[in-house]
N, C-alpha and C positions, 0 to 999 in steps of 0.2 A: 363899404364898412366891413363886410364879411371877408373880402379879399385882403384888406389890411390886417385883420386878425390872423388870417392864415399865414401871412408873411412873417408876422411877429412870432407866431408859434414855431414856424420852421426855423427862424433864426435862433430862437431859444434852444430848440432841440439840437441844432448843430453846435451851439456854444456848450451845451451840456456834455455832448460826446467828446468834444475837444478837452473839456475840463477833466472828464473821467480818464482820458488817455494820459493827460499830464500828471494826474494824481497817481495813476498806475506806475508811470515811469519814476516818479519821486519815491514811491514805496519800494520799488525794486532796487533803486540806487542806494537807498538808506539801509535796506536789509543786507545788501552785499557789503557795504562799507562796515556795517556793524559786526560782521562775522569774519572779516578779513584778518588773516594771521600769517606772519612770516614764519615758516617752519625751518628746522635745522636741515631737513632733507633738501629743501629748496636752496638753502645757502650752499650745501655741498654740491648740488647740481650746477649752480651758477659758477662756483669757483673751480670745479673739477673738470678735467678733460675726459670726454667719453672714451672708454676702451672696452674691448672684448677680451675675455680671459679663458684659459683652459687649464685643467688640472693635469700635471704629469702622471704617468702610470708606469709601473714596473713591468718589464717584458724581457724576453730572452733575445739576444742578438748573436749573429754569427759573422765573424770577420773572414772574408774570402780573399783568396788570391785570384785575380782576373787574368786570363791569358787568351791569346788568339788560338783558334783551333781549326781543324779541317777534317771533314768527313772522308773516311777512306774505307775501301772494301777490304776486309781482313782475309777473305777467301777469294783467290783469283787463280785461274788456270790459263796458262799460255800454251796454245797448241801449235806445234811446229811440224813441218813436213818431214816425213821419214823416208821419202823417195826423191829421186831425181827424175821428175816426171811432170807431164802437163796435166793441169786441172781440167776436168771435163765439165763438172756441174757444181754450182754453189747454191745452197738451199735457204740461206738465212741472210739477213741484213743486220747492220749495227743497230742495237736497241731491241732486237727481237728477244722474246722470252723463249728459253729452251728447257727441255727436260733431260734428265740423265739418260744417255744412250741414244739421243736423237741424232739423226744423220745431218751433218752440217755441209759436207762436200764430198765429191768423189773424183778420184784421179782416172786418167785414161788407162785402160788395162790391156789393150791389144798386144803390145810387146811383151808384157809380163805373162800373159796367157800362153803365147807362143813359146817363151822360154820355159815356162812351167811344163808344157807338153814335152819339150826336148829333154828337160831334166828327169822327167818320169821315165822316159825311154832309156836314158843313160843309166839311171839307177836300177831299172829292171834288168838290163843287160849285165851290169856289174854283179848283180845278185846271182844270175844264172852262171856266170863265170866262176864266181867264188864257190858255189855249190858243186860245180863240175870238178874244180881243182881239189876240193875236199875229198871227193870220191877217189880221185887219182892218188892223192896223198895216202889215203888209207890202204890203197892197193900197192903202194910202194913205187909208183911210176913217176912221181915228182917229189921234189924236196919240200921240206917244211918252209923254207925261205920263200919259195915261189908261191906257196899257198898263202903265206902271210901277206905277200904283195897284192894278191887278189882280194884279200879281206880289207886291206887298207884302201884299195880302189873303190870297194863297195861303200865303205864308211864315208869317203870323200863325196861320192855321188849322192849318198843319202843326205849329207850335210848341205850340199848345194841345193837339193830339192826342198829341204826344210827352209832354207833361206828364201827361196822364191815363194814358197807358200806364205811365209811371214810378210813378205812384201805385198802379196795379194791382200792380206788382212789390212795393211796400211793404206790401201787404195780407198777405203771408206773412212772418213773422219767423223768421229762421234763425240758428242758432248760428254765429258767425264763427270759432270755434276749439273744439277738444275741451277738456272740463273739467267743472266742477261748477256747478250753479245755486246761486249764493251767496244771491241774493235774488230773489223773484218778487213784483212789485208791480202785478200786474194780475189781474183776475178776468173770467170770461165775462160778457158783456152790459154791461161797464163802458165808459163813453166815455173815450177818451184823446185829449187835445189834442196837437198836434205839440210835441215836446220833452219830454213826460212820460216818466219812466223806466218801462220794462217789466220788464227782467231785468238781473241782474249775473252774469256768468260768470267764474269764476276757473280758471286752469290751475294745478293742484296738483303737476304732475310735477316742477317746480322751485320752490323757495321761497327767501325771503331772511329772515335773522334781523337785525333792526334793534337795534343796541346803542347806548346813550347813554354817550359818553365825555367826561369832564371836559375843558374847554378847555385847561388847562395841559399835558395829556398827549396831545392829539390829534396833535401833530407827530410822535409816535413811530410812527404807523401810516399805511400807504399801500395803495392797491389792489395786490393780488397777495400781500400778507402772509398768513401762515397764521393761523388762528383756531380756537378750539374752543368748543363749547357743549354743554349738556345740558338736556333738557326738564324743566320743573318744578323745577329747582334740585337735581336728584338723578339717580342712575343713571349710565349710560355717557356718557363724554365723546366727542363726535363732531367730526370735523375738517371744515373748510371753508376758504374763502379770502375775503379782503376784495375786494369788487368795486367799491365806490365809497365815498367819504367826502364827506358833504355839506359844501360850502365855507362855509356860513353857518348861523347858528342864530337862532331867535327864542325859544329856551328861556330862561325867566327865571333858571335856575341855570347858564346858559352851558354846557350839554351839547351836544356835536355828535353827529350821527347817523352811525354806521358800519354798512355793510350787508355781510352775509356770505351768499354764495350757496351753496346746497346742493341737490343732487338729492334729491327726496323718496324715502322708503323705503316699500315695501309689506311689512309683517311677514309677511303671507300672500299667496300669489300672486294669489288671487282676492279678497282683502280690500281694506280701505280703506288710506289712507295713514297714515303715522306722525305727520306734522306737518300741522297745520291753522292757518290765520290766526287770530291772537288768542292762541295758546298762549304761556305764559311760558317763557323760556329764560334760563339763567344762562350768561353769556359770559365767556371768559377770553382775553385777548390777550397773547401773549408779549412782555415788555419787555426782559428781560435773561437771559443764560444764564451759569451758573457751572459750569465743568468741573472734575472731579477735586477736589471739595470734600468735607471730612470730614462724614460723616452718622452721627448717633446716634439711637436711639429717643427720642421725646419724653418717655417716662417715666424717662429718666436725667437730665433737666435739672431743676435746682432753682433757684428764684428766691431771690436774696440781696439784702441791703441795697444793694449796689453794682451789681447787674445779675443775671447768671446764672452758674451754675457746675455742673460735674459732679464727682463723687467718683471718683477714680482710685486703684486699689490699687497700692501700691509696695512693694518689698522693702527692708527696713532691717536693718542689722547691730546686734545688741543683746546685751549680756551677760545671760544668763538663769540663775538659780540652779536647778539641777535636783537633787533628792534621788533617789538611785538605790540600790537594794538590789543587792548583788553576787549574781550567780546562784549558787545552790548546786546543783550537779549531783548527783543521786542515784546511788548505785552501780549497777552492772549486775547483772541477775538478779532474779528475782521475790522469792525469800526475803530476799536482801540488801536490796532496796528496802523490803520490809515491815519488816525489822528496823531499818533506818535511819530510817524514818518514825516508828515507834513510839518509838524512842529520843529523837528530836527532840521528840515530843509530850510524853513523860514529863518531859524536861528542862524544857520550858516550863511544864508543869503544876506541877511541884514547886519551880519557881524556881531550879533548879540553874544552874550556870555554863554559859554558851554558849562555844562554840569561838571562836577568833580570827576565823575566816572568817565565822561567824554574826554577830559583832559589827561586821563591816566595813560601815559605812554612812557615806557621805561626802556632804557638800554640795558640789556642783561648780558653778563659774561657767563657763558655756560661751558662746561667741560663736555666735549662730545668726541666721538670717534670719527676721525677723518681718514679717508683712504688716500695713501700716497704710494708712488712707485719707488722701488728700490732696485738698483742694479746689482745682480748676483753673478759673479764670475763663474764660468763653467768651463770644463774641458770637453771638447767635442772629439769623440773618437772617429777618425777619418774612415775607418773600415766598417763601422757599425751603423748600417743604414737598413731601413726596411720601409720601402715605399717613400712616403713623405716624412717619416719619422727618423729622428737621430738619437743615438745613445749619448747621454751626457753625464758628467760627474760634477757635483758641486756640493761643498760642505753645508751651505745654507739653503739647499733645495730639497723639497720633500714632495710626497704625493698630495699633501694638503695645500701646497702653494698655488696661488692664482697667478698664472703666467700670462702676460699680455701678448695677444696675437697681433702680428704685423705692427710692431712698434715703429713709429715714424721718427724722422730726424728731430722733430720738435719736442719729442718726449725726452725728459731728463730726470735723473735721480732726484727724489724729494718733491717732485711735482704732484699736486693734488689731482686726483682722477675720480671718476665715478663709473661703475661697471654697468654697461648697457646690455651685455649678453654674456652668457657663460655656458660653455660646453661641459657636460658632466665629466668626461674623461677623454683621453687621447684615443683616437680610432685604433682598434686593434688590427 
């Protein structure tokens, strides 16, 4: 008997829990249905294509002429042999750093020393003869003409002595300035005739960048004008100034040479220089400046059949049909709310008649603001670029405009959109 009672109690308990869960689900469903409302924002979101927008901003642009350039050493010394003699020693290699006055090479001197000794003897003897003939001339024993001959012989001997002494000075080759050995064209024991090149020394502390500028545009540039360049056609732009413009050209393409001087840079205090002769440099010379010009990212510009355009989001007034359920506010109190929800559910389940409030659904025509895109024609200035920004001109474009970023091919003028993200302004 007791076992049967416990089974019945357990079954009733389970049934009560299930009933409570069903009631709770019914209450939640009725409460959600009672407050459901179709909003204008929801209509716009369903009808509009999601887009991101950005505001144009005014900024200054500079239009540049771009040219190919080459780093050159403006100061270079070519050392040539002053003797017809054999080189005895060479003290430097190509690429070595040298100081002003540093010994680079020495010639063989044995023959010159022997000749110098002989010339000294001849000059000494010629001097004694001249002095002796001067005394004889004063005594009236020789003529003036004979005395003058001895004086000429002395002068010739002294001249040949000075010549040999000069040659002795040329046996040591010294650096005329501080710099680097660009080329070494001599080896020990090699005979070098007078005029042959021995070394080329370059001063790398200051270099020039030579740029080739088309003839029709050369008149726009003059010494003192600012210029910019970057090595290897990439990396950081560096500033310099035009020092000279070659006034004539033999270039078959009629390019004129413009030279930009720049103090060389040592990336490391004890390391080498940044720029070396022969390096390629991309050069840009400012031609024109545009101030307070509208700038937009390049990924907002779209090419059209007639040129270029950007898509701008505008607000439009439009009559929109909105279906709206009247809100059915549930009564206050837990048990009242439960009873109200169960009654609504039973009515809907049995097909019973709804109250007038429950049947109140109306189709409304509301005037709302709808976001649509409009194609705005713009002029894109080819030379006005700064990073990812482009300078544009457009009569219907302003800093308040909301320009669509990355417009797709599916986007067309007059299409409804809704903005999902907005940048405050173009990156500066």
